[in-house]
C-alpha positions in Angstrom: 43.2 -16.6 120.7 44.3 -13.2 120.0 41.6 -10.4 121.0 41.9 -6.9 119.3 42.2 -4.3 121.6 40.0 -1.5 120.9 42.5 1.2 122.0 45.5 -0.6 119.8 46.1 2.2 117.4 47.7 -0.1 115.0 44.3 -2.0 114.8 46.1 -5.3 115.3 48.9 -4.6 112.8 52.5 -5.0 113.6 54.3 -1.8 114.4 56.2 -0.1 111.7 59.7 -0.9 111.9 60.8 2.3 109.5 63.4 4.4 111.0 63.4 8.0 110.7 65.5 8.0 107.9 63.1 6.3 105.5 61.9 9.5 103.9 65.2 10.6 102.9 66.4 7.0 101.7 63.2 7.0 99.4 63.8 10.5 98.0 67.7 9.5 97.3 66.5 6.4 95.6 64.1 8.8 93.6 66.7 11.0 92.5 69.2 8.5 91.6 66.4 6.7 89.4 65.5 10.1 87.6 69.4 11.0 87.2 69.9 7.8 85.4 66.8 8.2 83.3 67.7 11.4 82.2 71.4 10.4 81.5 70.1 7.4 79.6 68.1 9.8 77.7 70.8 12.3 76.7 73.9 9.9 76.8 72.1 6.5 76.0 73.8 6.1 72.6 77.2 6.9 73.9 76.9 4.5 76.6 75.8 1.7 74.7 78.6 2.8 71.9 81.2 2.4 74.9 79.6 -0.9 75.8 79.8 -2.3 72.5 83.6 -1.3 72.4 84.2 -3.0 75.6 82.3 -6.3 74.4 84.2 -5.8 70.8 80.9 -5.6 69.1 82.1 -5.0 65.5 80.4 -2.5 63.3 78.5 -3.2 60.1 80.9 -4.6 57.6 78.8 -3.4 54.7 79.7 0.2 56.2 83.2 0.2 56.5 83.9 1.5 53.2 81.8 4.7 53.9 83.7 5.5 56.9 86.8 4.8 55.1 85.8 7.1 52.3 84.8 9.9 54.5 87.8 9.7 57.0 85.8 8.8 60.4 85.8 5.9 63.0 82.9 3.8 62.5 79.7 4.9 64.5 78.2 2.8 67.3 75.9 0.2 65.6 72.9 1.5 68.0 73.8 5.0 66.3 74.2 3.6 62.6 71.4 1.4 62.7 68.8 3.9 63.7 66.5 5.7 60.9 67.4 8.0 59.3 71.1 7.6 60.0 70.9 4.2 58.5 69.0 5.4 55.5 71.7 7.8 54.5 74.5 5.5 55.2 73.0 2.9 53.1 72.3 5.6 50.4 76.4 6.4 50.4 77.1 2.7 50.7 75.5 2.4 47.3 76.5 6.0 45.8 79.5 7.0 47.7 79.6 10.7 46.2 75.8 11.4 46.3 75.8 15.1 47.6 72.4 15.0 49.0 72.7 11.9 51.0 76.1 13.4 52.2 74.6 16.8 53.2 71.8 14.8 55.1 74.3 12.5 56.5 76.3 15.6 57.9 73.2 17.1 59.1 72.1 14.0 61.1 75.7 13.7 62.6 75.0 17.1 63.9 71.9 16.2 65.6 73.2 13.0 67.2 76.2 15.2 68.5 79.1 14.1 66.2 79.8 17.9 64.9 83.4 17.2 64.4 82.6 14.3 62.4 80.3 16.2 60.5 82.8 18.7 59.5 85.2 15.8 58.6 82.8 14.2 56.2 82.2 17.5 54.3 85.8 18.2 53.8 86.5 14.5 52.7 83.4 15.1 50.2 84.9 18.1 48.6 88.4 16.5 48.5 87.7 12.9 47.3 84.2 13.5 45.3 83.6 17.3 43.9 85.4 20.2 45.0 82.4 22.2 46.8 82.7 25.6 48.3 79.2 24.8 50.2 80.7 21.8 51.9 83.9 23.7 53.0 81.9 26.7 54.3 79.8 24.3 56.3 82.7 22.3 57.6 84.5 25.7 58.8 81.7 27.0 60.4 81.2 23.8 62.3 84.9 23.7 63.2 84.9 27.4 64.3 81.8 26.7 66.7 83.9 23.9 68.2 87.0 26.3 68.6 89.1 24.0 66.5 90.7 27.0 65.1 93.5 25.4 63.4 91.5 22.9 61.3 88.9 25.7 60.6 91.7 27.8 59.3 93.2 25.2 57.2 89.6 24.5 55.6 88.9 28.2 55.2 92.2 28.8 53.3 91.2 26.0 51.1 87.6 27.6 50.4 89.2 30.9 49.6 91.6 29.5 47.5 88.9 27.7 45.3 86.6 31.0 45.4 88.8 34.0 46.0 86.2 36.6 45.5 83.4 36.0 47.6 83.3 38.4 50.7 81.2 35.8 53.0 84.5 33.5 52.8 86.8 36.1 54.0 84.4 37.1 56.7 84.5 33.5 57.9 88.1 33.3 58.0 88.3 36.9 59.7 86.0 35.2 62.5 88.2 32.3 63.0 91.4 34.2 62.9 90.0 36.8 65.2 88.6 34.0 67.8 92.2 32.4 67.4 93.8 35.8 68.4 95.5 36.3 65.1 94.3 39.8 65.1 96.4 41.3 62.3 95.4 38.8 60.0 91.8 39.0 60.7 91.8 42.6 59.9 93.4 41.6 56.5 90.3 39.6 55.9 87.8 42.2 56.9 89.5 44.5 54.7 89.0 42.2 51.9 85.3 41.8 52.9 84.8 45.6 52.1 87.0 45.6 49.5 85.1 42.7 47.6 81.7 44.0 48.3 80.2 46.4 45.7 78.0 48.2 47.7 79.2 48.5 51.3 75.7 49.7 52.5 74.6 46.1 52.4 77.4 45.2 54.9 76.1 44.7 58.6 77.9 46.2 61.5 79.9 43.1 62.0 82.6 43.5 59.8 83.4 47.0 61.2 83.1 45.6 64.7 85.7 42.8 64.0 88.2 45.4 62.6 87.8 47.7 65.4 87.7 45.1 68.2 90.7 43.6 66.5 92.8 46.8 66.6 91.5 47.2 70.4 93.0 43.7 71.0 96.3 45.1 69.7 96.3 48.1 71.7 95.7 50.5 69.0 92.8 52.2 70.1 93.2 55.2 67.3 93.1 52.5 64.7 89.9 51.1 66.2 88.0 54.4 65.8 88.2 54.6 62.2 86.2 51.4 61.3 83.2 52.7 63.8 83.4 56.1 62.2 83.1 54.3 58.7 80.0 52.5 59.8 78.5 55.7 60.8 79.1 57.3 57.5 77.1 54.7 55.5 73.9 55.3 57.0 74.2 58.3 60.0 70.4 57.9 60.7 70.6 54.3 61.6 74.3 53.7 62.5 75.1 57.1 64.7 73.9 55.8 68.0 74.9 56.9 71.5 76.5 53.6 72.1 78.7 53.6 69.1 79.5 57.4 70.2 80.6 56.2 73.4 82.7 53.4 72.5 84.6 56.0 70.1 85.2 58.6 73.1 86.4 55.9 75.0 88.9 54.8 72.4 89.8 58.5 71.6 90.7 58.9 75.3 92.8 55.6 75.8 94.6 56.2 72.7 95.0 60.1 73.1 94.3 60.4 69.7 91.5 63.4 69.4 94.3 66.1 68.6 95.7 64.4 65.5 92.9 62.0 64.4 91.1 64.6 62.3 91.3 68.2 62.1 90.3 71.5 59.7 87.6 72.5 57.7 87.1 73.6 53.8 85.1 73.5 51.0 85.7 72.9 47.3 83.6 73.3 44.0 82.1 70.4 42.4 82.3 71.5 39.1 78.8 70.7 38.2 80.1 66.8 37.9 78.9 63.6 39.2 82.7 62.6 39.7 84.8 64.9 41.8 88.3 65.0 41.1 90.5 66.7 43.9 94.0 67.7 44.7 95.2 65.3 47.8 98.4 64.8 49.7 99.7 62.0 51.1 102.7 62.3 53.3 103.4 65.3 51.2 103.2 64.1 47.9 100.3 65.6 45.7 98.1 63.6 43.4 94.6 63.5 41.4 92.1 61.5 43.6 88.4 60.8 42.9 86.4 61.5 45.9 84.5 58.2 46.3 82.0 58.0 49.4 81.7 54.2 48.3 85.2 53.3 48.6 86.1 51.8 51.9 89.4 53.1 52.2 91.7 55.6 50.6 93.3 53.7 47.7 96.5 54.4 45.6 98.1 53.2 42.8 101.4 51.3 43.2 103.5 54.1 41.6 101.9 56.9 43.7 102.6 54.7 46.9 106.2 54.5 45.7 106.3 58.2 45.4 104.5 58.9 48.8 106.9 56.5 50.6 103.9 54.1 51.6 105.2 51.0 53.3 104.0 48.1 51.1 104.1 44.4 52.8 103.0 41.3 50.8 101.9 39.9 54.1 99.2 42.5 54.3 97.6 41.6 50.9 93.8 42.0 50.7 91.3 41.5 47.6 89.4 44.1 45.9 86.4 44.3 43.4 87.5 46.9 40.8 86.0 47.9 37.2 88.3 45.2 36.0 87.2 42.5 38.3 88.7 41.1 41.5 91.9 42.5 42.0 94.8 42.1 44.7 95.9 45.1 46.9 97.9 45.8 49.8 96.7 47.4 53.2 98.9 49.9 54.8 98.7 53.3 56.7 99.2 56.8 55.6 101.1 59.0 57.9 99.3 62.2 56.8 96.3 62.9 54.4 95.6 66.2 53.5 93.2 68.1 51.2 93.0 71.9 51.2 93.0 72.7 54.9 91.6 69.6 56.3 94.0 66.6 57.3 94.5 63.4 59.2 96.9 61.1 60.6 97.6 57.3 60.1 94.8 57.0 57.9 94.1 53.2 56.5 95.2 52.8 53.2 95.1 50.5 50.3 97.8 50.1 47.3 96.3 48.7 44.2 98.8 46.1 42.3 97.4 47.1 39.2 98.4 50.5 38.1 95.8 50.6 35.3 92.8 49.8 38.1 92.0 53.5 38.4 93.0 54.3 34.7 96.2 56.4 33.7 95.1 59.9 35.0 93.8 59.1 38.5 96.3 58.4 41.4 93.8 57.2 44.1 90.5 57.2 45.8 89.4 59.5 48.5 87.5 56.8 50.6 85.6 56.5 53.8 88.8 55.6 55.9 89.6 59.4 55.5 86.2 60.9 54.8 84.2 59.2 57.6 86.5 61.1 60.2 84.6 64.2 59.2 81.3 65.8 58.4 81.1 65.5 54.6 78.2 67.4 52.6 77.7 67.6 48.9 75.9 70.4 47.1 75.0 71.6 43.8 78.1 73.7 43.3 80.3 72.7 46.3 81.2 70.1 48.9 82.2 70.7 52.3 84.3 68.9 54.8 84.3 69.8 58.3 85.7 68.5 61.6 83.0 66.6 63.6 81.4 68.2 66.6 
């Protein structure tokens, strides 16, 4: 008979055989279980989808036509068979070009982590069902966020071909080109955004920042200043901040452009008219220009550009909103723009392809790409233009 020993601290139980590493082993097991649970939660559908491929699980035959219609590989059954995905797929099986079902299908694909596939189905809808700028814009945005720049650019080109006069589409393509380091092309699209916007006061800073950052990336620091000055001139109370001024000062120092960027001061009569016409000289050639603070750039007719020896390259074509509707122009640079005793070098300029865009008696517009370099004030009898302090 066994007799309990009162001094036995195990109270009659066998001694524990757990070693000193037992707590560590237990902790490791818990961590493995937690990691497996998290992985299953996040990647469960992918894991099951891979398993389906390994065991050659076939997709639902009824949905194969939908996948073919929208140019994507079949989804794993575990994804395709779960609501609301299964509902949208069934709707498209019955009505292949149902826009509402397609849009919801694309949204759910993104939610499930199939963002590339979402872009592909949106493009396929526009190509195979109904041309849709909404579908193409959404697809290009998705591809941009995925850094698939070549494909995003192709979609954006199709979008602008379909609807050329919408500033937002040119802004999207400008962002794609800038992210793809195609800076000169990006600048052209940003110019189109400004040219197509009827009231530039409605633009946010991103367009002007995009132009400035693109010029900076090209090493042209003096050109990078002008869009920032233009942004300030739109609403000085809001936009003239120490941060923007600091950037301008930094660019001016790096480009050594302070001495030629903008010089002189002068005043001119307004003649009591709302429309101010002034004699402006570009590259030594004088013409009649409307002083237009609402115009994004110095703009000239094709005939005047020829007289002023402005270089015109069709590779730099942009779109502009004019009194006659959307018109094509070409961006260039004027070596010297002068009015009275005021002048500036290397001024961004746009050449109108339509010589009648401004009427027969006007050679151009004196816009913000020149005026923003100065302090400009308008009074009842005169207007002044002075070098910034």
